[in-house]
C-alpha beads as a LAMMPS data file, in Angstrom:
LAMMPS data file: protein, C-alpha beads

271 atoms
270 bonds

1 atom types
1 bond types

-500.0 500.0 xlo xhi
-500.0 500.0 ylo yhi
-500.0 500.0 zlo zhi

Masses

1 110.0

Atoms # bond

1 1 1 -296.916 -351.861 90.046
2 1 1 -299.687 -354.252 91.076
3 1 1 -296.796 -357.052 91.831
4 1 1 -295.238 -354.375 94.131
5 1 1 -298.273 -354.095 96.118
6 1 1 -298.505 -357.931 96.154
7 1 1 -294.980 -358.431 97.405
8 1 1 -295.574 -356.209 100.464
9 1 1 -298.962 -357.913 101.293
10 1 1 -297.123 -361.160 101.234
11 1 1 -294.134 -359.753 103.371
12 1 1 -296.803 -357.748 105.815
13 1 1 -298.253 -361.516 106.072
14 1 1 -295.103 -362.855 107.078
15 1 1 -294.545 -360.283 109.686
16 1 1 -297.357 -360.577 111.237
17 1 1 -297.075 -364.202 111.677
18 1 1 -293.889 -364.021 112.991
19 1 1 -295.244 -361.293 115.922
20 1 1 -297.989 -363.934 116.501
21 1 1 -295.837 -366.565 117.056
22 1 1 -293.485 -364.863 119.475
23 1 1 -290.441 -365.453 117.180
24 1 1 -288.908 -363.326 114.642
25 1 1 -287.349 -365.262 111.700
26 1 1 -284.488 -364.180 109.298
27 1 1 -283.140 -366.036 106.360
28 1 1 -285.302 -369.095 107.619
29 1 1 -283.876 -369.356 111.038
30 1 1 -285.444 -368.129 114.428
31 1 1 -283.300 -365.223 115.753
32 1 1 -285.174 -364.418 118.864
33 1 1 -288.317 -365.546 120.804
34 1 1 -290.207 -364.168 123.605
35 1 1 -291.863 -365.953 126.827
36 1 1 -291.820 -369.415 128.655
37 1 1 -294.001 -371.016 126.122
38 1 1 -291.408 -370.381 123.158
39 1 1 -288.519 -371.410 125.756
40 1 1 -289.861 -374.663 126.358
41 1 1 -291.838 -375.976 123.990
42 1 1 -288.963 -378.462 122.805
43 1 1 -288.890 -379.636 126.398
44 1 1 -292.525 -380.355 126.618
45 1 1 -292.323 -382.168 123.022
46 1 1 -289.785 -384.402 124.847
47 1 1 -291.890 -384.835 127.867
48 1 1 -294.618 -386.075 125.736
49 1 1 -292.546 -388.312 123.518
50 1 1 -291.484 -389.746 127.301
51 1 1 -295.134 -390.243 128.103
52 1 1 -295.857 -391.871 124.747
53 1 1 -292.941 -394.623 125.258
54 1 1 -294.373 -395.169 128.345
55 1 1 -297.471 -395.951 127.381
56 1 1 -295.865 -398.354 124.631
57 1 1 -294.482 -400.200 127.236
58 1 1 -297.721 -400.898 129.052
59 1 1 -299.417 -401.750 125.823
60 1 1 -296.450 -404.278 125.174
61 1 1 -297.242 -406.041 128.400
62 1 1 -300.717 -406.659 127.556
63 1 1 -301.873 -409.922 126.726
64 1 1 -302.452 -410.412 123.223
65 1 1 -306.187 -411.231 123.896
66 1 1 -306.562 -408.032 125.683
67 1 1 -305.560 -405.964 122.679
68 1 1 -307.754 -407.883 120.029
69 1 1 -311.307 -409.904 119.863
70 1 1 -309.528 -411.867 117.419
71 1 1 -306.645 -412.728 119.360
72 1 1 -308.790 -413.704 122.409
73 1 1 -310.808 -416.156 120.029
74 1 1 -307.970 -417.666 118.815
75 1 1 -306.025 -418.082 122.151
76 1 1 -309.591 -419.557 123.829
77 1 1 -308.986 -422.713 121.219
78 1 1 -305.595 -423.504 123.103
79 1 1 -303.188 -422.013 120.573
80 1 1 -300.264 -420.344 121.763
81 1 1 -299.867 -416.995 119.960
82 1 1 -296.499 -415.599 119.342
83 1 1 -296.212 -412.215 121.115
84 1 1 -292.941 -410.551 120.499
85 1 1 -293.347 -408.332 123.455
86 1 1 -289.462 -408.260 124.525
87 1 1 -288.311 -407.238 121.196
88 1 1 -290.713 -404.070 121.777
89 1 1 -290.611 -403.424 125.338
90 1 1 -286.742 -402.845 126.167
91 1 1 -286.420 -400.676 122.842
92 1 1 -289.424 -398.924 124.178
93 1 1 -287.686 -398.280 127.703
94 1 1 -284.211 -397.026 126.382
95 1 1 -286.390 -394.631 124.239
96 1 1 -287.904 -393.305 127.319
97 1 1 -284.886 -393.145 129.320
98 1 1 -283.433 -391.010 126.362
99 1 1 -286.216 -388.762 126.062
100 1 1 -286.732 -387.675 129.414
101 1 1 -282.881 -387.374 130.045
102 1 1 -282.871 -384.533 127.339
103 1 1 -285.189 -382.492 129.246
104 1 1 -282.736 -380.548 131.828
105 1 1 -280.625 -379.933 128.919
106 1 1 -282.908 -378.689 126.699
107 1 1 -284.050 -376.338 129.321
108 1 1 -280.657 -375.254 129.719
109 1 1 -279.812 -374.337 126.095
110 1 1 -283.090 -372.377 125.552
111 1 1 -283.141 -370.594 128.991
112 1 1 -279.663 -370.737 130.158
113 1 1 -276.181 -371.259 129.991
114 1 1 -273.834 -374.041 129.785
115 1 1 -269.894 -374.836 129.806
116 1 1 -270.264 -376.636 126.688
117 1 1 -267.180 -374.960 124.432
118 1 1 -269.706 -374.335 121.218
119 1 1 -272.613 -372.273 123.769
120 1 1 -269.690 -370.600 125.938
121 1 1 -268.801 -369.022 122.534
122 1 1 -271.980 -368.268 121.404
123 1 1 -272.863 -366.529 125.199
124 1 1 -269.739 -364.255 124.108
125 1 1 -271.557 -362.810 121.355
126 1 1 -274.993 -362.283 122.116
127 1 1 -276.035 -359.014 124.177
128 1 1 -274.776 -358.614 127.563
129 1 1 -278.211 -358.094 129.271
130 1 1 -279.370 -361.520 127.925
131 1 1 -275.936 -363.354 128.533
132 1 1 -276.590 -362.147 132.405
133 1 1 -280.242 -363.433 132.540
134 1 1 -279.191 -366.968 131.076
135 1 1 -276.303 -366.933 133.978
136 1 1 -278.901 -366.268 136.511
137 1 1 -281.356 -368.567 135.172
138 1 1 -278.882 -371.276 135.212
139 1 1 -277.437 -370.581 138.750
140 1 1 -281.129 -370.631 140.183
141 1 1 -282.061 -373.856 138.122
142 1 1 -278.884 -375.778 138.760
143 1 1 -280.072 -377.371 142.055
144 1 1 -283.195 -378.967 140.399
145 1 1 -281.237 -380.615 137.846
146 1 1 -278.715 -381.667 140.622
147 1 1 -281.956 -383.559 142.055
148 1 1 -283.071 -385.031 138.655
149 1 1 -279.367 -386.310 138.153
150 1 1 -279.317 -388.329 141.474
151 1 1 -282.466 -390.289 140.135
152 1 1 -281.830 -394.118 139.765
153 1 1 -283.134 -394.237 136.011
154 1 1 -280.608 -391.181 135.278
155 1 1 -277.651 -393.545 135.947
156 1 1 -279.654 -396.163 134.232
157 1 1 -279.439 -393.924 130.925
158 1 1 -276.122 -393.469 131.515
159 1 1 -275.236 -397.124 131.342
160 1 1 -277.389 -397.916 128.320
161 1 1 -275.811 -395.236 126.384
162 1 1 -272.242 -395.157 127.525
163 1 1 -271.186 -398.347 128.590
164 1 1 -273.470 -401.526 129.119
165 1 1 -275.804 -400.867 126.087
166 1 1 -278.684 -401.842 127.838
167 1 1 -280.746 -400.734 130.613
168 1 1 -279.969 -402.241 133.822
169 1 1 -283.360 -404.413 134.333
170 1 1 -284.470 -407.679 134.928
171 1 1 -287.837 -409.302 134.891
172 1 1 -288.522 -412.580 137.421
173 1 1 -291.631 -414.699 137.482
174 1 1 -292.913 -417.922 138.550
175 1 1 -294.952 -420.015 135.985
176 1 1 -298.028 -421.932 136.166
177 1 1 -295.985 -425.149 137.583
178 1 1 -293.868 -423.273 140.043
179 1 1 -290.617 -422.782 137.722
180 1 1 -289.098 -419.761 138.292
181 1 1 -287.867 -417.606 135.193
182 1 1 -285.438 -415.052 134.864
183 1 1 -284.539 -412.685 132.036
184 1 1 -283.505 -409.320 130.639
185 1 1 -282.685 -407.230 127.834
186 1 1 -280.014 -409.477 126.251
187 1 1 -281.831 -412.821 127.747
188 1 1 -285.144 -412.978 126.537
189 1 1 -287.484 -415.317 128.498
190 1 1 -289.034 -418.310 126.522
191 1 1 -292.417 -417.582 124.537
192 1 1 -294.434 -419.955 126.894
193 1 1 -293.961 -421.926 130.233
194 1 1 -291.975 -425.485 130.220
195 1 1 -293.951 -428.478 131.722
196 1 1 -292.236 -429.787 134.839
197 1 1 -294.481 -432.839 135.677
198 1 1 -293.859 -435.900 137.317
199 1 1 -295.716 -438.603 135.695
200 1 1 -295.823 -440.902 138.469
201 1 1 -297.624 -439.137 140.970
202 1 1 -300.458 -436.650 140.662
203 1 1 -303.129 -437.362 137.898
204 1 1 -303.821 -433.866 137.766
205 1 1 -300.393 -433.080 136.389
206 1 1 -300.541 -436.062 133.992
207 1 1 -303.611 -434.053 132.455
208 1 1 -301.886 -430.591 132.496
209 1 1 -299.138 -432.226 130.364
210 1 1 -301.266 -432.965 127.286
211 1 1 -302.552 -429.227 127.140
212 1 1 -300.826 -426.706 125.024
213 1 1 -298.306 -424.744 127.442
214 1 1 -299.396 -421.620 128.202
215 1 1 -297.670 -418.045 127.279
216 1 1 -295.120 -416.804 129.348
217 1 1 -296.079 -412.994 129.711
218 1 1 -294.761 -410.782 132.713
219 1 1 -296.659 -407.553 134.050
220 1 1 -295.070 -404.444 135.301
221 1 1 -294.767 -406.143 138.923
222 1 1 -292.280 -408.793 137.320
223 1 1 -289.658 -405.989 136.557
224 1 1 -287.144 -404.719 138.721
225 1 1 -284.185 -402.133 138.307
226 1 1 -281.098 -402.612 139.780
227 1 1 -279.551 -399.742 141.693
228 1 1 -276.464 -399.249 143.781
229 1 1 -279.274 -399.758 146.910
230 1 1 -280.871 -403.373 145.662
231 1 1 -283.574 -403.902 143.028
232 1 1 -286.506 -401.349 142.859
233 1 1 -289.562 -401.792 140.960
234 1 1 -289.214 -400.505 137.573
235 1 1 -292.898 -399.324 137.194
236 1 1 -292.713 -396.868 140.041
237 1 1 -288.786 -395.905 139.326
238 1 1 -290.275 -394.945 135.299
239 1 1 -293.176 -392.905 137.190
240 1 1 -290.904 -391.237 139.632
241 1 1 -288.718 -390.352 136.505
242 1 1 -291.323 -388.713 134.753
243 1 1 -293.129 -386.653 137.646
244 1 1 -289.524 -385.406 138.195
245 1 1 -288.869 -384.037 134.753
246 1 1 -292.727 -382.571 135.060
247 1 1 -291.182 -380.762 137.932
248 1 1 -288.227 -379.616 136.027
249 1 1 -290.384 -377.884 133.357
250 1 1 -292.915 -376.243 136.451
251 1 1 -289.701 -374.941 138.376
252 1 1 -288.210 -373.688 134.948
253 1 1 -291.167 -371.914 134.355
254 1 1 -291.307 -369.945 137.258
255 1 1 -287.513 -369.079 137.210
256 1 1 -287.846 -368.005 133.669
257 1 1 -290.605 -365.281 134.680
258 1 1 -288.673 -364.393 137.376
259 1 1 -285.772 -363.748 135.254
260 1 1 -286.397 -363.057 131.679
261 1 1 -289.981 -361.806 132.033
262 1 1 -291.047 -360.878 128.848
263 1 1 -287.742 -359.786 127.594
264 1 1 -286.302 -361.221 124.217
265 1 1 -283.979 -364.304 123.881
266 1 1 -281.897 -365.424 121.170
267 1 1 -282.520 -369.047 120.063
268 1 1 -279.844 -371.642 120.882
269 1 1 -277.051 -372.453 118.352
270 1 1 -276.634 -375.869 116.719
271 1 1 -274.113 -377.439 119.092

Bonds

1 1 1 2
2 1 2 3
3 1 3 4
4 1 4 5
5 1 5 6
6 1 6 7
7 1 7 8
8 1 8 9
9 1 9 10
10 1 10 11
11 1 11 12
12 1 12 13
13 1 13 14
14 1 14 15
15 1 15 16
16 1 16 17
17 1 17 18
18 1 18 19
19 1 19 20
20 1 20 21
21 1 21 22
22 1 22 23
23 1 23 24
24 1 24 25
25 1 25 26
26 1 26 27
27 1 27 28
28 1 28 29
29 1 29 30
30 1 30 31
31 1 31 32
32 1 32 33
33 1 33 34
34 1 34 35
35 1 35 36
36 1 36 37
37 1 37 38
38 1 38 39
39 1 39 40
40 1 40 41
41 1 41 42
42 1 42 43
43 1 43 44
44 1 44 45
45 1 45 46
46 1 46 47
47 1 47 48
48 1 48 49
49 1 49 50
50 1 50 51
51 1 51 52
52 1 52 53
53 1 53 54
54 1 54 55
55 1 55 56
56 1 56 57
57 1 57 58
58 1 58 59
59 1 59 60
60 1 60 61
61 1 61 62
62 1 62 63
63 1 63 64
64 1 64 65
65 1 65 66
66 1 66 67
67 1 67 68
68 1 68 69
69 1 69 70
70 1 70 71
71 1 71 72
72 1 72 73
73 1 73 74
74 1 74 75
75 1 75 76
76 1 76 77
77 1 77 78
78 1 78 79
79 1 79 80
80 1 80 81
81 1 81 82
82 1 82 83
83 1 83 84
84 1 84 85
85 1 85 86
86 1 86 87
87 1 87 88
88 1 88 89
89 1 89 90
90 1 90 91
91 1 91 92
92 1 92 93
93 1 93 94
94 1 94 95
95 1 95 96
96 1 96 97
97 1 97 98
98 1 98 99
99 1 99 100
100 1 100 101
101 1 101 102
102 1 102 103
103 1 103 104
104 1 104 105
105 1 105 106
106 1 106 107
107 1 107 108
108 1 108 109
109 1 109 110
110 1 110 111
111 1 111 112
112 1 112 113
113 1 113 114
114 1 114 115
115 1 115 116
116 1 116 117
117 1 117 118
118 1 118 119
119 1 119 120
120 1 120 121
121 1 121 122
122 1 122 123
123 1 123 124
124 1 124 125
125 1 125 126
126 1 126 127
127 1 127 128
128 1 128 129
129 1 129 130
130 1 130 131
131 1 131 132
132 1 132 133
133 1 133 134
134 1 134 135
135 1 135 136
136 1 136 137
137 1 137 138
138 1 138 139
139 1 139 140
140 1 140 141
141 1 141 142
142 1 142 143
143 1 143 144
144 1 144 145
145 1 145 146
146 1 146 147
147 1 147 148
148 1 148 149
149 1 149 150
150 1 150 151
151 1 151 152
152 1 152 153
153 1 153 154
154 1 154 155
155 1 155 156
156 1 156 157
157 1 157 158
158 1 158 159
159 1 159 160
160 1 160 161
161 1 161 162
162 1 162 163
163 1 163 164
164 1 164 165
165 1 165 166
166 1 166 167
167 1 167 168
168 1 168 169
169 1 169 170
170 1 170 171
171 1 171 172
172 1 172 173
173 1 173 174
174 1 174 175
175 1 175 176
176 1 176 177
177 1 177 178
178 1 178 179
179 1 179 180
180 1 180 181
181 1 181 182
182 1 182 183
183 1 183 184
184 1 184 185
185 1 185 186
186 1 186 187
187 1 187 188
188 1 188 189
189 1 189 190
190 1 190 191
191 1 191 192
192 1 192 193
193 1 193 194
194 1 194 195
195 1 195 196
196 1 196 197
197 1 197 198
198 1 198 199
199 1 199 200
200 1 200 201
201 1 201 202
202 1 202 203
203 1 203 204
204 1 204 205
205 1 205 206
206 1 206 207
207 1 207 208
208 1 208 209
209 1 209 210
210 1 210 211
211 1 211 212
212 1 212 213
213 1 213 214
214 1 214 215
215 1 215 216
216 1 216 217
217 1 217 218
218 1 218 219
219 1 219 220
220 1 220 221
221 1 221 222
222 1 222 223
223 1 223 224
224 1 224 225
225 1 225 226
226 1 226 227
227 1 227 228
228 1 228 229
229 1 229 230
230 1 230 231
231 1 231 232
232 1 232 233
233 1 233 234
234 1 234 235
235 1 235 236
236 1 236 237
237 1 237 238
238 1 238 239
239 1 239 240
240 1 240 241
241 1 241 242
242 1 242 243
243 1 243 244
244 1 244 245
245 1 245 246
246 1 246 247
247 1 247 248
248 1 248 249
249 1 249 250
250 1 250 251
251 1 251 252
252 1 252 253
253 1 253 254
254 1 254 255
255 1 255 256
256 1 256 257
257 1 257 258
258 1 258 259
259 1 259 260
260 1 260 261
261 1 261 262
262 1 262 263
263 1 263 264
264 1 264 265
265 1 265 266
266 1 266 267
267 1 267 268
268 1 268 269
269 1 269 270
270 1 270 271
């Protein structure tokens, strides 16, 4: 009987773990959960991912000399280091847009209801009380989703995912010698500046022409988002998008407490 008592002890431990986590597990799958923390955990995961991609974008724009003392020493000799920032920056922007955009859908899936055929079918098979609460949540949450959907970066995400394949972003800056450079996701800037020296006039320009061309590296202020109202600074729009996503989570938590309280919910289906 020792093996039987050991089995009961193990099962008791598993039950305690399930209760502690706020979820009940059946056949390896989460069946029910309790509380806003559990409901919004996945949305917070996406928010953290978006913050990470924003940090990566800022790091991508940092000069090589600012990232490593070794790079700084090498650049001080006049050597121009290859810095494929464009190969990183635009994919990180793409990932930021996608991660942030999923947050309202994830909240809806865990806390509310939608017209997705698979979810509508699933809602018909859960308890009547939960179905009513989920509908109530979605009714209250809808206006916050509507506000979020009107942001320019929501449109940018739709363009990069569903049609153009790239975000509507351009970069434009003036080099040391007054040459204007313009690029974007599929129009990369040159790695270094081009000399534009009039050899018949200024001796200083003649001397500059003998030096290694400086690397061409933009900063955040050089990037703009193309919108129907004109170009907007990309950094301010990215920060705004992230702030609005954070507001969505705050509003979702408040509505959750009002509608669901401590009542159990069923984990969303695999749509």
